[in-house]
All heavy atoms as TSV, in Angstrom:
chain	resi	resn	atom	element	x	y	z
A	1	MET	N	N	-11.832	1.591	-3.437
A	1	MET	CA	C	-11.133	0.392	-3.842
A	1	MET	C	C	-10.473	-0.288	-2.634
A	1	MET	O	O	-10.524	-1.490	-2.496
A	1	MET	CB	C	-10.089	0.761	-4.891
A	1	MET	CG	C	-9.324	-0.403	-5.419
A	1	MET	SD	S	-8.395	0.097	-6.861
A	1	MET	CE	C	-6.859	-0.649	-6.513
A	2	LEU	N	N	-9.845	0.488	-1.745
A	2	LEU	CA	C	-9.189	-0.074	-0.559
A	2	LEU	C	C	-10.207	-0.186	0.565
A	2	LEU	O	O	-10.649	0.814	1.114
A	2	LEU	CB	C	-8.016	0.813	-0.136
A	2	LEU	CG	C	-7.159	0.319	1.016
A	2	LEU	CD1	C	-6.486	-0.998	0.668
A	2	LEU	CD2	C	-6.109	1.361	1.371
A	3	VAL	N	N	-10.596	-1.406	0.897
A	3	VAL	CA	C	-11.588	-1.646	1.946
A	3	VAL	C	C	-10.911	-1.649	3.309
A	3	VAL	O	O	-11.349	-0.979	4.232
A	3	VAL	CB	C	-12.344	-2.972	1.699
A	3	VAL	CG1	C	-13.291	-3.281	2.842
A	3	VAL	CG2	C	-13.089	-2.914	0.373
A	4	SER	N	N	-9.821	-2.409	3.450
A	4	SER	CA	C	-9.065	-2.418	4.701
A	4	SER	C	C	-7.593	-2.689	4.399
A	4	SER	O	O	-7.258	-3.301	3.384
A	4	SER	CB	C	-9.605	-3.463	5.682
A	4	SER	OG	O	-9.375	-4.761	5.203
A	5	CYS	N	N	-6.728	-2.217	5.299
A	5	CYS	CA	C	-5.293	-2.352	5.090
A	5	CYS	C	C	-4.594	-2.411	6.443
A	5	CYS	O	O	-4.839	-1.562	7.308
A	5	CYS	CB	C	-4.786	-1.158	4.278
A	5	CYS	SG	S	-3.009	-1.132	4.008
A	6	PHE	N	N	-3.744	-3.415	6.620
A	6	PHE	CA	C	-2.942	-3.542	7.832
A	6	PHE	C	C	-1.517	-3.902	7.451
A	6	PHE	O	O	-1.292	-4.712	6.561
A	6	PHE	CB	C	-3.502	-4.619	8.761
A	6	PHE	CG	C	-4.796	-4.226	9.403
A	6	PHE	CD1	C	-6.000	-4.492	8.780
A	6	PHE	CD2	C	-4.795	-3.569	10.618
A	6	PHE	CE1	C	-7.190	-4.121	9.354
A	6	PHE	CE2	C	-5.993	-3.189	11.212
A	6	PHE	CZ	C	-7.193	-3.466	10.572
A	7	TYR	N	N	-0.556	-3.273	8.116
A	7	TYR	CA	C	0.853	-3.590	7.924
A	7	TYR	C	C	1.503	-3.653	9.289
A	7	TYR	O	O	1.396	-2.708	10.084
A	7	TYR	CB	C	1.542	-2.524	7.062
A	7	TYR	CG	C	3.015	-2.791	6.865
A	7	TYR	CD1	C	3.431	-3.763	5.976
A	7	TYR	CD2	C	3.970	-2.102	7.583
A	7	TYR	CE1	C	4.777	-4.039	5.798
A	7	TYR	CE2	C	5.314	-2.364	7.407
A	7	TYR	CZ	C	5.714	-3.328	6.517
A	7	TYR	OH	O	7.044	-3.597	6.350
A	8	ASN	N	N	2.159	-4.762	9.586
A	8	ASN	CA	C	2.802	-4.941	10.886
A	8	ASN	C	C	1.784	-4.787	12.018
A	8	ASN	O	O	2.066	-4.190	13.051
A	8	ASN	CB	C	3.961	-3.952	11.039
A	8	ASN	CG	C	4.990	-4.400	12.032
A	8	ASN	OD1	O	5.037	-5.566	12.406
A	8	ASN	ND2	N	5.814	-3.481	12.467
A	9	GLU	N	N	0.572	-5.293	11.763
A	9	GLU	CA	C	-0.551	-5.274	12.705
A	9	GLU	C	C	-1.046	-3.856	13.020
A	9	GLU	O	O	-1.780	-3.653	13.967
A	9	GLU	CB	C	-0.212	-6.027	13.988
A	9	GLU	CG	C	0.069	-7.497	13.743
A	9	GLU	CD	C	0.342	-8.261	15.016
A	9	GLU	OE1	O	0.838	-7.669	15.989
A	9	GLU	OE2	O	0.066	-9.465	15.030
A	10	ASN	N	N	-0.669	-2.872	12.219
A	10	ASN	CA	C	-1.159	-1.501	12.364
A	10	ASN	C	C	-1.975	-1.144	11.134
A	10	ASN	O	O	-1.634	-1.530	10.018
A	10	ASN	CB	C	0.005	-0.508	12.501
A	10	ASN	CG	C	0.773	-0.725	13.773
A	10	ASN	OD1	O	0.215	-0.788	14.852
A	10	ASN	ND2	N	2.078	-0.871	13.639
A	11	GLN	N	N	-3.032	-0.391	11.348
A	11	GLN	CA	C	-3.886	-0.008	10.226
A	11	GLN	C	C	-3.157	0.969	9.311
A	11	GLN	O	O	-2.441	1.857	9.772
A	11	GLN	CB	C	-5.171	0.623	10.738
A	11	GLN	CG	C	-6.201	0.804	9.653
A	11	GLN	CD	C	-7.564	1.114	10.221
A	11	GLN	OE1	O	-7.716	1.385	11.398
A	11	GLN	NE2	N	-8.568	1.069	9.377
A	12	CYS	N	N	-3.305	0.774	8.013
A	12	CYS	CA	C	-2.755	1.706	7.036
A	12	CYS	C	C	-3.914	2.248	6.201
A	12	CYS	O	O	-5.039	1.768	6.293
A	12	CYS	CB	C	-1.687	1.044	6.165
A	12	CYS	SG	S	-2.132	-0.543	5.439
A	13	ASN	N	N	-3.631	3.258	5.374
A	13	ASN	CA	C	-4.687	3.861	4.562
A	13	ASN	C	C	-4.116	4.355	3.240
A	13	ASN	O	O	-2.965	4.087	2.907
A	13	ASN	CB	C	-5.386	4.979	5.334
A	13	ASN	CG	C	-4.425	6.046	5.783
A	13	ASN	OD1	O	-3.533	6.442	5.042
A	13	ASN	ND2	N	-4.584	6.519	7.004
A	14	GLU	N	N	-4.909	5.105	2.508
A	14	GLU	CA	C	-4.521	5.568	1.172
A	14	GLU	C	C	-3.241	6.397	1.183
A	14	GLU	O	O	-2.495	6.406	0.206
A	14	GLU	CB	C	-5.647	6.396	0.547
A	14	GLU	CG	C	-6.894	5.594	0.235
A	14	GLU	CD	C	-7.841	5.515	1.422
A	14	GLU	OE1	O	-7.577	6.134	2.488
A	14	GLU	OE2	O	-8.849	4.805	1.308
A	15	SER	N	N	-2.963	7.095	2.271
A	15	SER	CA	C	-1.764	7.946	2.325
A	15	SER	C	C	-0.471	7.123	2.359
A	15	SER	O	O	0.601	7.671	2.136
A	15	SER	CB	C	-1.830	8.880	3.533
A	15	SER	OG	O	-1.766	8.150	4.736
A	16	ASP	N	N	-0.565	5.825	2.609
A	16	ASP	CA	C	0.610	4.948	2.612
A	16	ASP	C	C	0.961	4.436	1.221
A	16	ASP	O	O	1.924	3.689	1.059
A	16	ASP	CB	C	0.374	3.751	3.546
A	16	ASP	CG	C	0.266	4.173	4.994
A	16	ASP	OD1	O	1.179	4.860	5.473
A	16	ASP	OD2	O	-0.739	3.815	5.633
A	17	PHE	N	N	0.194	4.833	0.212
A	17	PHE	CA	C	0.416	4.402	-1.160
A	17	PHE	C	C	0.797	5.597	-2.026
A	17	PHE	O	O	0.301	6.696	-1.835
A	17	PHE	CB	C	-0.846	3.747	-1.731
A	17	PHE	CG	C	-1.192	2.452	-1.058
A	17	PHE	CD1	C	-1.926	2.444	0.116
A	17	PHE	CD2	C	-0.779	1.250	-1.579
A	17	PHE	CE1	C	-2.245	1.260	0.751
A	17	PHE	CE2	C	-1.093	0.051	-0.963
A	17	PHE	CZ	C	-1.829	0.063	0.211
A	18	THR	N	N	1.686	5.368	-2.980
A	18	THR	CA	C	2.102	6.403	-3.918
A	18	THR	C	C	1.633	6.011	-5.309
A	18	THR	O	O	1.883	4.891	-5.763
A	18	THR	CB	C	3.637	6.565	-3.903
A	18	THR	OG1	O	4.051	6.845	-2.569
A	18	THR	CG2	C	4.080	7.685	-4.814
A	19	TRP	N	N	0.957	6.933	-5.984
A	19	TRP	CA	C	0.417	6.680	-7.318
A	19	TRP	C	C	1.477	6.908	-8.384
A	19	TRP	O	O	2.317	7.801	-8.265
A	19	TRP	CB	C	-0.757	7.619	-7.567
A	19	TRP	CG	C	-1.270	7.575	-8.970
A	19	TRP	CD1	C	-2.186	6.703	-9.472
A	19	TRP	CD2	C	-0.893	8.426	-10.059
A	19	TRP	NE1	N	-2.403	6.955	-10.798
A	19	TRP	CE2	C	-1.616	8.015	-11.191
A	19	TRP	CE3	C	-0.014	9.487	-10.189
A	19	TRP	CZ2	C	-1.492	8.631	-12.426
A	19	TRP	CZ3	C	0.115	10.099	-11.421
A	19	TRP	CH2	C	-0.622	9.666	-12.520
A	20	PHE	N	N	1.461	6.093	-9.433
A	20	PHE	CA	C	2.248	6.375	-10.628
A	20	PHE	C	C	1.536	5.792	-11.835
A	20	PHE	O	O	0.682	4.921	-11.717
A	20	PHE	CB	C	3.686	5.837	-10.524
A	20	PHE	CG	C	3.810	4.342	-10.532
A	20	PHE	CD1	C	4.063	3.659	-11.712
A	20	PHE	CD2	C	3.694	3.613	-9.360
A	20	PHE	CE1	C	4.197	2.281	-11.731
A	20	PHE	CE2	C	3.821	2.233	-9.363
A	20	PHE	CZ	C	4.070	1.571	-10.553
A	21	ARG	N	N	1.846	6.317	-12.998
A	21	ARG	CA	C	1.215	5.886	-14.245
A	21	ARG	C	C	2.167	4.987	-15.012
A	21	ARG	O	O	3.325	5.328	-15.215
A	21	ARG	CB	C	0.872	7.108	-15.086
A	21	ARG	CG	C	0.355	6.797	-16.452
A	21	ARG	CD	C	-1.153	6.967	-16.520
A	21	ARG	NE	N	-1.621	6.849	-17.890
A	21	ARG	CZ	C	-2.179	5.748	-18.363
A	21	ARG	NH1	N	-2.348	4.712	-17.583
A	21	ARG	NH2	N	-2.600	5.695	-19.594
A	22	SER	N	N	1.671	3.833	-15.417
A	22	SER	CA	C	2.446	2.881	-16.206
A	22	SER	C	C	1.876	2.822	-17.618
A	22	SER	O	O	0.651	2.750	-17.792
A	22	SER	CB	C	2.381	1.496	-15.563
A	22	SER	OG	O	2.827	0.504	-16.461
A	23	ASN	N	N	2.737	2.861	-18.626
A	23	ASN	CA	C	2.267	2.724	-20.007
A	23	ASN	C	C	1.670	1.346	-20.268
A	23	ASN	O	O	0.790	1.201	-21.106
A	23	ASN	CB	C	3.410	2.989	-20.984
A	23	ASN	CG	C	3.811	4.441	-21.004
A	23	ASN	OD1	O	3.012	5.321	-20.719
A	23	ASN	ND2	N	5.060	4.696	-21.327
A	24	SER	N	N	2.129	0.343	-19.557
A	24	SER	CA	C	1.626	-1.023	-19.753
A	24	SER	C	C	0.362	-1.319	-18.962
A	24	SER	O	O	-0.525	-2.030	-19.437
A	24	SER	CB	C	2.699	-2.035	-19.344
A	24	SER	OG	O	3.844	-1.878	-20.134
A	25	TYR	N	N	0.261	-0.778	-17.714
A	25	TYR	CA	C	-0.817	-1.172	-16.808
A	25	TYR	C	C	-1.759	-0.048	-16.411
A	25	TYR	O	O	-2.759	-0.295	-15.743
A	25	TYR	CB	C	-0.229	-1.809	-15.554
A	25	TYR	CG	C	0.638	-3.006	-15.875
A	25	TYR	CD1	C	2.015	-2.946	-15.749
A	25	TYR	CD2	C	0.075	-4.189	-16.323
A	25	TYR	CE1	C	2.818	-4.038	-16.054
A	25	TYR	CE2	C	0.855	-5.287	-16.637
A	25	TYR	CZ	C	2.229	-5.195	-16.500
A	25	TYR	OH	O	3.009	-6.278	-16.811
A	26	GLY	N	N	-1.454	1.182	-16.741
A	26	GLY	CA	C	-2.321	2.301	-16.375
A	26	GLY	C	C	-1.991	2.814	-14.984
A	26	GLY	O	O	-0.828	2.959	-14.626
A	27	ASN	N	N	-3.026	3.105	-14.185
A	27	ASN	CA	C	-2.826	3.619	-12.824
A	27	ASN	C	C	-2.273	2.527	-11.919
A	27	ASN	O	O	-2.838	1.444	-11.823
A	27	ASN	CB	C	-4.141	4.135	-12.249
A	27	ASN	CG	C	-4.613	5.377	-12.957
A	27	ASN	OD1	O	-3.809	6.207	-13.361
A	27	ASN	ND2	N	-5.912	5.511	-13.117
A	28	CYS	N	N	-1.163	2.818	-11.239
A	28	CYS	CA	C	-0.520	1.859	-10.337
A	28	CYS	C	C	-0.240	2.542	-9.006
A	28	CYS	O	O	-0.142	3.762	-8.930
A	28	CYS	CB	C	0.796	1.362	-10.925
A	28	CYS	SG	S	0.604	0.456	-12.469
A	29	TYR	N	N	-0.083	1.742	-7.968
A	29	TYR	CA	C	0.188	2.262	-6.630
A	29	TYR	C	C	1.309	1.457	-5.988
A	29	TYR	O	O	1.338	0.243	-6.096
A	29	TYR	CB	C	-1.073	2.175	-5.764
A	29	TYR	CG	C	-2.195	3.014	-6.307
A	29	TYR	CD1	C	-3.072	2.498	-7.246
A	29	TYR	CD2	C	-2.358	4.334	-5.904
A	29	TYR	CE1	C	-4.099	3.274	-7.765
A	29	TYR	CE2	C	-3.374	5.107	-6.420
A	29	TYR	CZ	C	-4.247	4.571	-7.348
A	29	TYR	OH	O	-5.247	5.347	-7.851
A	30	THR	N	N	2.212	2.154	-5.314
A	30	THR	CA	C	3.308	1.520	-4.592
A	30	THR	C	C	3.082	1.703	-3.104
A	30	THR	O	O	2.849	2.815	-2.637
A	30	THR	CB	C	4.653	2.162	-4.983
A	30	THR	OG1	O	4.856	1.996	-6.375
A	30	THR	CG2	C	5.804	1.525	-4.226
A	31	PHE	N	N	3.163	0.613	-2.352
A	31	PHE	CA	C	3.080	0.697	-0.897
A	31	PHE	C	C	4.479	0.878	-0.348
A	31	PHE	O	O	5.425	0.249	-0.793
A	31	PHE	CB	C	2.459	-0.577	-0.314
A	31	PHE	CG	C	2.391	-0.573	1.186
A	31	PHE	CD1	C	1.428	0.159	1.844
A	31	PHE	CD2	C	3.315	-1.270	1.930
A	31	PHE	CE1	C	1.369	0.182	3.223
A	31	PHE	CE2	C	3.275	-1.265	3.312
A	31	PHE	CZ	C	2.300	-0.526	3.953
A	32	ASN	N	N	4.624	1.764	0.635
A	32	ASN	CA	C	5.880	1.968	1.346
A	32	ASN	C	C	6.975	2.517	0.430
A	32	ASN	O	O	8.136	2.136	0.524
A	32	ASN	CB	C	6.337	0.657	2.013
A	32	ASN	CG	C	7.282	0.889	3.157
A	32	ASN	OD1	O	7.387	1.987	3.687
A	32	ASN	ND2	N	8.002	-0.144	3.543
A	33	SER	N	N	6.586	3.425	-0.449
A	33	SER	CA	C	7.551	4.069	-1.330
A	33	SER	C	C	8.441	5.003	-0.512
A	33	SER	O	O	8.034	5.525	0.519
A	33	SER	CB	C	6.806	4.881	-2.393
A	33	SER	OG	O	7.715	5.614	-3.176
A	34	LEU	N	N	9.662	5.217	-0.968
A	34	LEU	CA	C	10.573	6.119	-0.267
A	34	LEU	C	C	10.300	7.580	-0.587
A	34	LEU	O	O	10.877	8.474	0.027
A	34	LEU	CB	C	12.016	5.766	-0.603
A	34	LEU	CG	C	12.471	4.389	-0.138
A	34	LEU	CD1	C	13.904	4.138	-0.576
A	34	LEU	CD2	C	12.340	4.247	1.358
A	35	TYR	N	N	9.391	7.844	-1.567
A	35	TYR	CA	C	9.057	9.210	-1.958
A	35	TYR	C	C	7.547	9.366	-2.052
A	35	TYR	O	O	6.851	8.448	-2.464
A	35	TYR	CB	C	9.697	9.557	-3.304
A	35	TYR	CG	C	11.203	9.487	-3.260
A	35	TYR	CD1	C	11.876	8.317	-3.603
A	35	TYR	CD2	C	11.949	10.574	-2.847
A	35	TYR	CE1	C	13.252	8.242	-3.541
A	35	TYR	CE2	C	13.329	10.503	-2.776
A	35	TYR	CZ	C	13.974	9.340	-3.128
A	35	TYR	OH	O	15.338	9.280	-3.046
A	36	ASP	N	N	7.035	10.549	-1.686
A	36	ASP	CA	C	5.606	10.793	-1.823
A	36	ASP	C	C	5.288	11.206	-3.256
A	36	ASP	O	O	6.161	11.234	-4.122
A	36	ASP	CB	C	5.118	11.819	-0.799
A	36	ASP	CG	C	5.697	13.211	-0.998
A	36	ASP	OD1	O	6.262	13.503	-2.071
A	36	ASP	OD2	O	5.554	14.031	-0.070
A	37	ASN	N	N	4.028	11.540	-3.527
A	37	ASN	CA	C	3.608	11.890	-4.890
A	37	ASN	C	C	4.254	13.174	-5.404
A	37	ASN	O	O	4.231	13.437	-6.600
A	37	ASN	CB	C	2.088	12.017	-4.955
A	37	ASN	CG	C	1.411	10.659	-4.901
A	37	ASN	OD1	O	1.925	9.684	-5.416
A	37	ASN	ND2	N	0.268	10.599	-4.262
A	38	ASN	N	N	4.839	13.978	-4.524
A	38	ASN	CA	C	5.517	15.212	-4.928
A	38	ASN	C	C	7.026	15.028	-5.059
A	38	ASN	O	O	7.748	15.991	-5.285
A	38	ASN	CB	C	5.215	16.323	-3.924
A	38	ASN	CG	C	3.740	16.646	-3.873
A	38	ASN	OD1	O	3.090	16.742	-4.905
A	38	ASN	ND2	N	3.206	16.794	-2.677
A	39	GLY	N	N	7.519	13.803	-4.877
A	39	GLY	CA	C	8.942	13.523	-4.992
A	39	GLY	C	C	9.738	13.830	-3.739
A	39	GLY	O	O	10.962	13.790	-3.753
A	40	VAL	N	N	9.048	14.108	-2.634
A	40	VAL	CA	C	9.721	14.398	-1.368
A	40	VAL	C	C	10.025	13.085	-0.654
A	40	VAL	O	O	9.156	12.221	-0.533
A	40	VAL	CB	C	8.837	15.306	-0.481
A	40	VAL	CG1	C	9.493	15.557	0.864
A	40	VAL	CG2	C	8.532	16.613	-1.195
A	41	GLU	N	N	11.265	12.932	-0.188
A	41	GLU	CA	C	11.667	11.707	0.496
A	41	GLU	C	C	10.923	11.568	1.820
A	41	GLU	O	O	10.712	12.542	2.533
A	41	GLU	CB	C	13.170	11.718	0.739
A	41	GLU	CG	C	13.704	10.402	1.237
A	41	GLU	CD	C	15.221	10.378	1.305
A	41	GLU	OE1	O	15.870	11.346	0.892
A	41	GLU	OE2	O	15.738	9.365	1.790
A	42	LYS	N	N	10.533	10.342	2.139
A	42	LYS	CA	C	9.850	10.067	3.407
A	42	LYS	C	C	10.430	8.799	4.014
A	42	LYS	O	O	11.104	8.023	3.337
A	42	LYS	CB	C	8.344	9.954	3.204
A	42	LYS	CG	C	7.910	8.822	2.318
A	42	LYS	CD	C	6.398	8.805	2.157
A	42	LYS	CE	C	5.961	7.575	1.396
A	42	LYS	NZ	N	4.523	7.475	1.277
A	43	SER	N	N	10.170	8.583	5.295
A	43	SER	CA	C	10.704	7.397	5.963
A	43	SER	C	C	9.910	6.159	5.552
A	43	SER	O	O	8.721	6.234	5.286
A	43	SER	CB	C	10.656	7.570	7.479
A	43	SER	OG	O	9.328	7.742	7.909
A	44	SER	N	N	10.590	5.028	5.504
A	44	SER	CA	C	9.928	3.787	5.122
A	44	SER	C	C	9.444	3.046	6.353
A	44	SER	O	O	9.957	3.222	7.454
A	44	SER	CB	C	10.875	2.902	4.317
A	44	SER	OG	O	11.962	2.522	5.106
A	45	LYS	N	N	8.452	2.206	6.154
A	45	LYS	CA	C	7.929	1.369	7.233
A	45	LYS	C	C	8.814	0.136	7.340
A	45	LYS	O	O	9.271	-0.399	6.343
A	45	LYS	CB	C	6.491	0.976	6.934
A	45	LYS	CG	C	5.563	2.160	6.850
A	45	LYS	CD	C	4.159	1.689	6.570
A	45	LYS	CE	C	3.204	2.832	6.436
A	45	LYS	NZ	N	3.149	3.725	7.571
A	46	ILE	N	N	9.050	-0.314	8.557
A	46	ILE	CA	C	9.925	-1.453	8.805
A	46	ILE	C	C	9.116	-2.563	9.448
A	46	ILE	O	O	8.305	-2.334	10.339
A	46	ILE	CB	C	11.104	-1.045	9.718
A	46	ILE	CG1	C	11.932	0.021	9.020
A	46	ILE	CG2	C	11.953	-2.243	10.079
A	46	ILE	CD1	C	12.993	0.644	9.880
A	47	LEU	N	N	9.349	-3.786	8.989
A	47	LEU	CA	C	8.676	-4.954	9.536
A	47	LEU	C	C	9.436	-5.442	10.764
A	47	LEU	O	O	10.640	-5.658	10.702
A	47	LEU	CB	C	8.625	-6.050	8.465
A	47	LEU	CG	C	7.750	-7.246	8.728
A	47	LEU	CD1	C	6.304	-6.813	8.923
A	47	LEU	CD2	C	7.848	-8.212	7.575
A	48	ASN	N	N	8.725	-5.581	11.896
A	48	ASN	CA	C	9.359	-5.966	13.158
A	48	ASN	C	C	9.636	-7.456	13.272
A	48	ASN	O	O	10.591	-7.869	13.901
A	48	ASN	CB	C	8.501	-5.537	14.336
A	48	ASN	CG	C	8.410	-4.036	14.447
A	48	ASN	OD1	O	9.240	-3.314	13.909
A	48	ASN	ND2	N	7.389	-3.555	15.122
A	49	ARG	N	N	8.769	-8.269	12.688
A	49	ARG	CA	C	8.913	-9.717	12.818
A	49	ARG	C	C	8.248	-10.400	11.626
A	49	ARG	O	O	7.354	-9.850	11.013
A	49	ARG	CB	C	8.301	-10.196	14.125
A	49	ARG	CG	C	6.842	-9.869	14.270
A	49	ARG	CD	C	6.339	-10.196	15.679
A	49	ARG	NE	N	4.977	-9.769	15.841
A	49	ARG	CZ	C	4.594	-8.551	16.170
A	49	ARG	NH1	N	5.478	-7.620	16.387
A	49	ARG	NH2	N	3.321	-8.249	16.300
A	50	PRO	N	N	8.672	-11.613	11.293
A	50	PRO	CA	C	8.066	-12.334	10.176
A	50	PRO	C	C	6.715	-12.924	10.570
A	50	PRO	O	O	6.387	-13.021	11.748
A	50	PRO	CB	C	9.078	-13.442	9.892
A	50	PRO	CG	C	9.732	-13.682	11.199
A	50	PRO	CD	C	9.779	-12.347	11.892
A	51	GLY	N	N	5.957	-13.301	9.575
A	51	GLY	CA	C	4.700	-13.977	9.841
A	51	GLY	C	C	3.530	-13.347	9.114
A	51	GLY	O	O	3.596	-12.209	8.646
A	52	PHE	N	N	2.455	-14.099	9.034
A	52	PHE	CA	C	1.267	-13.682	8.306
A	52	PHE	C	C	0.708	-12.356	8.818
A	52	PHE	O	O	0.368	-11.477	8.053
A	52	PHE	CB	C	0.201	-14.779	8.390
A	52	PHE	CG	C	-1.129	-14.362	7.856
A	52	PHE	CD1	C	-1.318	-14.255	6.490
A	52	PHE	CD2	C	-2.164	-14.076	8.705
A	52	PHE	CE1	C	-2.556	-13.866	5.984
A	52	PHE	CE2	C	-3.401	-13.685	8.212
A	52	PHE	CZ	C	-3.595	-13.584	6.849
A	53	ARG	N	N	0.601	-12.184	10.108
A	53	ARG	CA	C	-0.013	-10.983	10.670
A	53	ARG	C	C	0.885	-9.749	10.556
A	53	ARG	O	O	0.417	-8.633	10.649
A	53	ARG	CB	C	-0.381	-11.205	12.126
A	53	ARG	CG	C	-1.446	-12.251	12.309
A	53	ARG	CD	C	-2.010	-12.198	13.715
A	53	ARG	NE	N	-2.916	-13.277	13.977
A	53	ARG	CZ	C	-4.197	-13.267	13.640
A	53	ARG	NH1	N	-4.692	-12.246	13.004
A	53	ARG	NH2	N	-4.966	-14.290	13.927
A	54	SER	N	N	2.152	-9.932	10.353
A	54	SER	CA	C	3.079	-8.806	10.324
A	54	SER	C	C	3.260	-8.219	8.936
A	54	SER	O	O	3.737	-7.110	8.797
A	54	SER	CB	C	4.444	-9.245	10.855
A	54	SER	OG	O	4.329	-9.651	12.191
A	55	GLY	N	N	2.916	-8.928	7.894
A	55	GLY	CA	C	3.089	-8.429	6.535
A	55	GLY	C	C	1.984	-7.472	6.146
A	55	GLY	O	O	1.218	-6.980	6.980
A	56	LEU	N	N	1.890	-7.194	4.867
A	56	LEU	CA	C	0.853	-6.331	4.328
A	56	LEU	C	C	-0.390	-7.163	4.055
A	56	LEU	O	O	-0.354	-8.131	3.306
A	56	LEU	CB	C	1.337	-5.677	3.031
A	56	LEU	CG	C	0.342	-4.771	2.308
A	56	LEU	CD1	C	-0.041	-3.579	3.186
A	56	LEU	CD2	C	0.929	-4.303	0.987
A	57	ASN	N	N	-1.494	-6.795	4.698
A	57	ASN	CA	C	-2.778	-7.463	4.506
A	57	ASN	C	C	-3.772	-6.433	4.009
A	57	ASN	O	O	-4.024	-5.437	4.690
A	57	ASN	CB	C	-3.287	-8.059	5.832
A	57	ASN	CG	C	-2.443	-9.208	6.288
A	57	ASN	OD1	O	-2.431	-10.245	5.650
A	57	ASN	ND2	N	-1.728	-9.019	7.381
A	58	MET	N	N	-4.312	-6.661	2.818
A	58	MET	CA	C	-5.258	-5.720	2.231
A	58	MET	C	C	-6.519	-6.435	1.777
A	58	MET	O	O	-6.467	-7.579	1.336
A	58	MET	CB	C	-4.651	-5.026	1.000
A	58	MET	CG	C	-3.482	-4.155	1.287
A	58	MET	SD	S	-2.980	-3.179	-0.141
A	58	MET	CE	C	-2.760	-4.418	-1.390
A	59	GLU	N	N	-7.629	-5.721	1.873
A	59	GLU	CA	C	-8.884	-6.162	1.288
A	59	GLU	C	C	-9.262	-5.101	0.261
A	59	GLU	O	O	-9.358	-3.918	0.596
A	59	GLU	CB	C	-9.974	-6.291	2.344
A	59	GLU	CG	C	-11.291	-6.763	1.786
A	59	GLU	CD	C	-12.374	-6.857	2.858
A	59	GLU	OE1	O	-12.103	-6.575	4.032
A	59	GLU	OE2	O	-13.502	-7.204	2.487
A	60	LEU	N	N	-9.435	-5.519	-0.992
A	60	LEU	CA	C	-9.732	-4.590	-2.080
A	60	LEU	C	C	-11.113	-4.860	-2.643
A	60	LEU	O	O	-11.517	-6.019	-2.784
A	60	LEU	CB	C	-8.707	-4.739	-3.207
A	60	LEU	CG	C	-7.251	-4.520	-2.824
A	60	LEU	CD1	C	-6.349	-4.855	-4.009
A	60	LEU	CD2	C	-7.014	-3.102	-2.360
A	61	PHE	N	N	-11.826	-3.800	-2.992
A	61	PHE	CA	C	-13.101	-3.929	-3.686
A	61	PHE	C	C	-12.812	-3.881	-5.183
A	61	PHE	O	O	-12.261	-2.906	-5.680
A	61	PHE	CB	C	-14.067	-2.808	-3.300
A	61	PHE	CG	C	-15.351	-2.868	-4.058
A	61	PHE	CD1	C	-16.305	-3.819	-3.736
A	61	PHE	CD2	C	-15.603	-1.992	-5.093
A	61	PHE	CE1	C	-17.488	-3.899	-4.433
A	61	PHE	CE2	C	-16.793	-2.063	-5.792
A	61	PHE	CZ	C	-17.742	-3.016	-5.465
A	62	VAL	N	N	-13.152	-4.931	-5.893
A	62	VAL	CA	C	-12.864	-5.011	-7.325
A	62	VAL	C	C	-14.137	-4.942	-8.170
A	62	VAL	O	O	-14.079	-5.098	-9.394
A	62	VAL	CB	C	-12.040	-6.264	-7.668
A	62	VAL	CG1	C	-10.679	-6.196	-7.040
A	62	VAL	CG2	C	-12.771	-7.525	-7.255
A	63	GLY	N	N	-15.287	-4.748	-7.538
A	63	GLY	CA	C	-16.533	-4.591	-8.264
A	63	GLY	C	C	-17.198	-5.879	-8.681
A	63	GLY	O	O	-18.113	-5.871	-9.482
A	64	ALA	N	N	-16.722	-6.999	-8.159
A	64	ALA	CA	C	-17.310	-8.290	-8.499
A	64	ALA	C	C	-17.688	-9.033	-7.219
A	64	ALA	O	O	-16.938	-8.966	-6.241
A	64	ALA	CB	C	-16.319	-9.122	-9.306
A	65	PRO	N	N	-18.807	-9.726	-7.190
A	65	PRO	CA	C	-19.179	-10.464	-5.984
A	65	PRO	C	C	-18.267	-11.646	-5.708
A	65	PRO	O	O	-17.710	-12.236	-6.627
A	65	PRO	CB	C	-20.603	-10.942	-6.284
A	65	PRO	CG	C	-20.696	-10.965	-7.763
A	65	PRO	CD	C	-19.782	-9.877	-8.257
A	66	GLY	N	N	-18.093	-11.955	-4.402
A	66	GLY	CA	C	-17.368	-13.146	-3.979
A	66	GLY	C	C	-15.909	-13.015	-4.095
A	66	GLY	O	O	-15.109	-13.849	-3.984
């Protein structure tokens, strides 16, 4: 599903997302969560500067062309 991911101009991957189940939406993922999937606290990512290239940029495969 995750084709590419960049945050603050650095590559990110699946380990930067935390899974949770929502009764309304089903499987959900949080980027930059303060806790991992086991409930252990982890450090958060900090944005160094504003702008398009510094934010979260993701390309997702949704199973549809175009």
